[in-house]
C-alpha positions in Angstrom: -13.6 19.7 31.0 -13.0 20.1 27.3 -14.3 17.7 24.6 -12.6 17.8 21.2 -13.5 16.1 17.9 -10.3 15.1 16.1 -10.0 14.3 12.3 -7.1 12.5 10.7 -6.7 12.1 6.9 -3.0 12.6 6.3 -2.3 9.3 4.5 -4.3 6.1 4.2 -6.3 6.0 7.4 -9.6 7.9 7.6 -10.2 8.5 11.3 -12.3 10.5 13.8 -12.2 10.5 17.5 -13.7 12.3 20.5 -11.4 13.0 23.5 -12.2 14.6 26.8 -9.9 16.0 29.4 -9.6 18.7 32.1 -7.7 22.0 31.8 -4.9 20.5 34.1 -4.2 17.9 31.4 -3.4 15.2 33.9 -4.6 12.6 31.5 -7.3 12.3 28.8 -10.2 10.0 28.2 -10.9 8.6 24.7 -14.7 8.5 24.3 -14.5 7.2 20.7 -11.8 6.3 18.2 -12.9 5.2 14.8 -10.4 4.3 12.1 -11.0 3.1 8.6 -7.9 1.5 7.1 -7.4 1.6 3.3 -4.9 -1.3 3.2 -7.1 -3.3 0.9 -7.5 -0.3 -1.5 -3.7 0.0 -1.9 -2.5 -3.6 -1.6 -2.5 -4.3 -5.3 -0.1 -1.4 -5.9 2.3 -2.3 -3.1 2.0 1.2 -1.5 -0.3 4.1 -1.0 -1.7 5.8 -4.1 -2.5 9.4 -3.2 -5.5 9.8 -5.6 -7.1 6.6 -4.3 -6.5 7.6 -0.7 -8.1 11.1 -1.2 -11.2 9.6 -2.8 -11.6 7.1 0.0 -11.4 9.9 2.6 -14.2 11.8 0.7 -16.4 8.7 0.7 -15.8 7.6 4.3 -15.1 10.6 6.5 -18.7 11.9 7.1 -19.9 8.5 8.2 -16.9 8.0 10.4 -17.5 11.3 12.1 -21.1 10.4 12.8 -20.0 7.0 14.2 -17.5 8.7 16.5 -20.2 11.0 17.9 -22.5 8.0 18.3 -19.9 5.8 20.0 -19.1 8.7 22.4 -22.7 9.3 23.0 -22.1 13.0 22.2 -24.1 15.7 20.3 -22.6 18.7 18.7 -23.5 20.7 21.8 -21.0 18.6 23.8 -18.1 19.4 21.5 -15.9 22.4 22.4 -13.7 22.5 19.2 -12.8 20.7 16.0 -9.2 19.6 15.5 -8.0 18.3 12.1 -4.6 17.2 10.8 -3.4 20.0 8.6 0.1 18.6 7.8 2.4 17.0 7.0 1.0 14.4 4.7 -0.5 13.7 1.3 -2.1 17.0 0.2 -5.3 15.4 -1.2 -6.1 13.7 2.0 -5.2 16.8 4.1 -7.6 18.9 2.0 -10.5 16.5 2.7 -9.9 16.6 6.5 -9.2 20.3 6.8 -12.2 21.4 4.7 -14.5 19.0 6.5 -13.3 20.2 9.9 -13.7 23.9 8.9 -17.2 23.2 7.5 -18.3 21.6 10.8 -16.7 24.4 12.8 -18.4 27.0 10.8 -21.8 25.3 10.9 -21.6 24.6 14.6 -19.9 27.8 15.6 -17.0 26.0 17.2 -13.2 26.8 17.1 -11.2 25.1 14.3 -7.7 24.0 15.4 -5.1 23.0 12.7 -2.9 20.2 14.1 0.6 19.1 13.1 0.4 15.3 12.6 3.8 14.9 14.2 2.7 16.9 17.3 -0.1 14.4 17.6 2.4 11.6 17.9 4.6 13.6 20.2 1.8 14.2 22.7 0.1 10.8 22.7 2.0 9.6 25.8 0.5 12.5 27.7 -3.0 11.4 26.7 -2.4 7.7 27.7 0.0 8.0 30.6 0.0 11.6 31.7 3.8 11.9 31.2 5.3 15.2 32.1 7.7 17.3 30.0 10.5 17.0 29.0 11.0 13.6 27.3 12.6 12.1 24.2 10.5 10.8 21.3 11.5 8.2 18.8 9.0 8.3 15.9 9.4 5.4 13.4 6.7 5.1 10.8 6.1 4.7 7.1 6.7 8.4 6.5 8.9 9.5 9.3 12.0 8.5 11.3 13.0 11.0 13.9 14.3 11.5 17.4 12.7 14.6 18.9 13.2 16.4 22.2 9.8 17.3 23.6 10.4 20.2 26.0 6.8 21.4 26.3 3.7 22.0 24.2 4.9 23.7 21.0 8.6 23.5 22.0 10.3 20.7 20.1 13.8 20.1 19.0 14.6 17.5 16.3 17.8 15.7 17.2 17.8 13.3 14.3 16.0 12.5 11.1 16.4 10.1 8.2 18.6 11.3 5.3 16.8 9.1 2.8 14.1 6.5 3.4 11.9 6.4 6.5 12.2 3.0 8.4 8.6 1.9 7.6 9.2 2.8 4.0 12.4 0.6 4.0 10.4 -2.3 5.4 7.7 -1.9 2.7 10.2 -1.6 -0.1 12.1 -4.7 1.2 8.8 -6.7 1.2 8.0 -5.6 -2.3 11.4 -6.5 -3.5 11.0 -10.0 -2.0 7.5 -10.4 -3.4 5.8 -10.2 0.0 2.4 -8.8 0.8 1.6 -5.2 1.6 1.9 -3.7 4.2 5.5 -4.9 4.3 6.5 -4.4 7.9 4.4 -7.3 9.4 5.3 -9.6 6.4 9.1 -9.0 6.8 8.8 -9.6 10.6 6.9 -12.9 10.1 9.5 -14.2 7.7 12.4 -13.0 9.9 11.2 -15.1 12.8 11.9 -18.3 10.7 15.2 -17.0 9.2 18.9 -17.1 10.0 19.9 -13.5 10.7 23.6 -14.4 10.4 23.5 -15.8 6.9 23.9 -12.5 5.1 26.2 -9.6 6.0 24.4 -6.4 5.5 25.5 -2.9 6.5 24.6 -1.0 9.7 24.0 2.5 8.3 25.8 5.3 10.1 26.6 3.0 13.1 29.5 4.5 15.1 29.1 8.0 13.7 28.6 10.9 16.2 25.7 12.4 14.3 22.4 11.0 15.3 20.7 10.8 11.9 19.3 7.6 10.3 19.9 6.1 6.8 18.3 3.0 5.3 18.7 3.4 1.5 22.1 1.7 1.4 20.9 -1.2 3.5 18.0 -1.7 1.1 20.3 -1.6 -1.9 22.6 -4.2 -0.3 19.7 -6.5 0.3 18.6 -6.1 -3.4 22.1 -6.9 -4.6 22.2 -10.0 -2.4 18.7 -11.2 -3.6 19.7 -10.7 -7.2 22.9 -12.8 -6.7 20.8 -15.7 -5.3 18.6 -15.8 -8.5 15.2 -17.3 -8.0 14.5 -17.1 -4.3 13.4 -20.1 -2.3 11.3 -19.7 0.9 14.3 -20.2 3.2 16.2 -17.5 1.2 13.4 -15.0 1.8 13.3 -16.0 5.5 17.1 -15.4 5.9 17.1 -12.2 3.9 14.3 -10.8 6.1 16.0 -11.9 9.3 19.3 -10.4 8.2 17.6 -7.1 7.2 15.7 -6.9 10.5 18.9 -7.5 12.5 20.8 -4.8 10.6 17.9 -2.4 11.2 17.7 -3.2 14.9 21.5 -2.8 15.5 21.6 0.4 13.5 18.6 1.8 15.6 20.2 0.7 18.8 23.4 2.7 18.0 21.4 5.8 17.1 19.1 5.6 20.1 21.9 4.8 22.5 23.8 8.0 21.5 20.6 10.0 21.8 20.0 8.8 25.3 23.5 9.6 26.2 23.1 13.1 24.9 19.9 13.5 26.9 21.7 12.4 30.1 24.4 15.0 29.4 21.9 17.9 28.9 19.2 17.0 31.5 19.2 15.9 35.2 15.9 14.0 35.3 15.8 11.3 38.0 13.8 9.1 35.7 14.1 10.2 32.1 11.8 8.6 29.5 12.0 7.5 25.9 8.6 7.5 24.2 8.2 5.5 20.9 5.5 6.0 18.4 4.7 5.0 14.8 3.7 1.8 13.2 7.2 0.3 13.3 7.0 0.3 17.1 4.8 -2.8 16.7 7.9 -4.8 15.5 8.7 -7.1 18.5 12.4 -7.3 17.8 12.7 -3.5 17.6 10.6 -3.1 20.7 12.6 -5.6 22.7 15.8 -3.8 21.7 14.5 -0.4 22.7 13.3 -1.7 26.1 16.7 -3.3 26.8 18.6 -0.2 25.6 16.5 2.0 27.9 17.1 -0.3 30.9 20.8 -0.2 30.2 20.9 3.6 30.4 18.4 4.0 33.2 15.5 5.3 31.1 11.9 4.4 31.3 10.5 3.1 28.1 7.0 4.1 27.1 5.0 3.0 24.1 1.3 3.9 23.8 -1.0 1.0 22.7 -0.4 0.0 19.1 -3.7 1.5 18.0 -2.5 4.9 19.2 1.1 4.5 17.7 -0.2 4.2 14.2 -2.2 7.1 12.5 -5.4 7.8 14.5 -7.6 10.7 15.3 -7.4 10.4 19.1 -3.9 11.9 19.1 -5.1 14.8 16.9 -8.1 15.5 19.3 -5.7 15.4 22.3 -3.2 17.8 20.6 -6.2 20.1 20.0 -7.3 19.8 23.6 -3.8 20.7 24.9 -3.7 23.7 22.5 -7.2 24.9 23.4 -6.4 24.6 27.1 -3.2 26.7 26.5 -5.2 29.5 24.9 -5.1 28.6 21.2 -7.6 30.5 19.0 -9.7 29.3 16.1 -7.8 29.5 12.8 -10.1 29.2 9.8 -7.4 30.6 7.5 -5.2 27.5 8.0 -4.3 25.7 4.8 -3.0 22.1 4.3 0.8 21.8 4.6 2.4 18.8 2.9 5.6 19.8 4.6 5.4 21.0 8.2 8.4 20.3 10.5 7.7 20.3 14.2 10.8 22.5 14.8 11.1 25.2 12.2 14.5 26.2 13.5 16.2 23.0 12.5 18.3 23.0 9.3 17.1 20.8 6.5 18.8 17.4 6.3 21.0 17.4 3.2 20.2 14.5 1.0 16.9 13.7 2.6 14.4 12.1 0.3 10.8 13.0 -0.4 9.3 11.4 2.6 12.2 12.2 4.9 11.8 15.9 3.9 8.4 15.9 5.5 9.9 16.2 8.9 
C-alpha cells in the first residue's frame, strides 16, 4: 500500500489531501480531502487576482496540510511521498505549493513528485471508479477546454483545445457582462433556467467543422452586442440572454464531442468505450444532460467523478503521484513551477489560442 500527500495551489483553491492505494492501482481510497476556496477573496474583482491568490495560499496552506493529516489520522511516518501541482497555473500559487512540498519532503526524507495539474484531472476517474486505459477525457474548466485521449499513464494525446477562451472563462465573462455574481457559471445557469433560449440567435462556434477544436470568443462578442442593443437590461432580458448563451454553448459542445466520439470509434475497438468529463463546468446540468445523451447515442459510457473531484482539489494530485510512484518515478527536488505545461508535448500549439488556452 502507498499513502501520498497531495498539494494543490495552481489557482484559487488551497488544498491538501491524503490518498491510499495498492500497487495494482485497482482503485484508491481518499483518507482526507481539504479544500479552502478563495471565492470570497476574489468576488469583488469578478475574477481571480493572482497576487491575492498567492498570498492566501501562503496564509492557509500549512494549516490545511495539518488538517489533512488529522482528518486522515496519519502521521508523517505513514506518508510515502509528497506530490504537489507544479503546473500549469498561476506561477505565484505554484511556487507556494512546490516550495512547501519540497520543504516537507526534505525535512521528512520523503520523495517529492512534481505533478501536472491536467494529469490529475485525467486520472481522477481511475481513483474513483478504477477505469482502465484507454479512454477519452473532456476537460472543461475556467482555465482549460480540451479533449484528450488518455492511452496510459504519461501517454496523452490532445485531440482538441480552445483557440481563445476556455469555456469556464466564457461563462465568467458573460456573467460579468450581465452584472451577475462571481463565479459566473452557476449564476448564468440559474438565470438560464428561467429564460427563453430561443429569443436570441447566437452563433454555434466551429459547429460543422471537421477540426475538433473549440472557440467561445465570438459567441461572447455576439452576446455583448445583443445586450448593448437592448439598452438597460430587465430581469427577463438577462434570463433570456443566459438561456440563449447556454443553449449555444451546449449545441457547440455536442457537435465537438460527437465528432470526437466518432473518431475514437474509428481508431479503437473497445466493446464499451468511455468518455470521462472533468472540470467545474461539468457541474452545469444542461451540459451534463447533453453529454450523457450524446454518449448514449454513440454507445459510450459516460463517467463524471463527484463534483468535488471535478473542480480543483488535492486528491487528484495525490492519486497522480501514487500512480507515478507505483510506476517507478523518482524524487525530483530540482523540479520548478511551470505556468505552461501541456500534457502532450508533441502536439503543435493552437494558432490563435489565448493566454488561458495556451496553458494546455
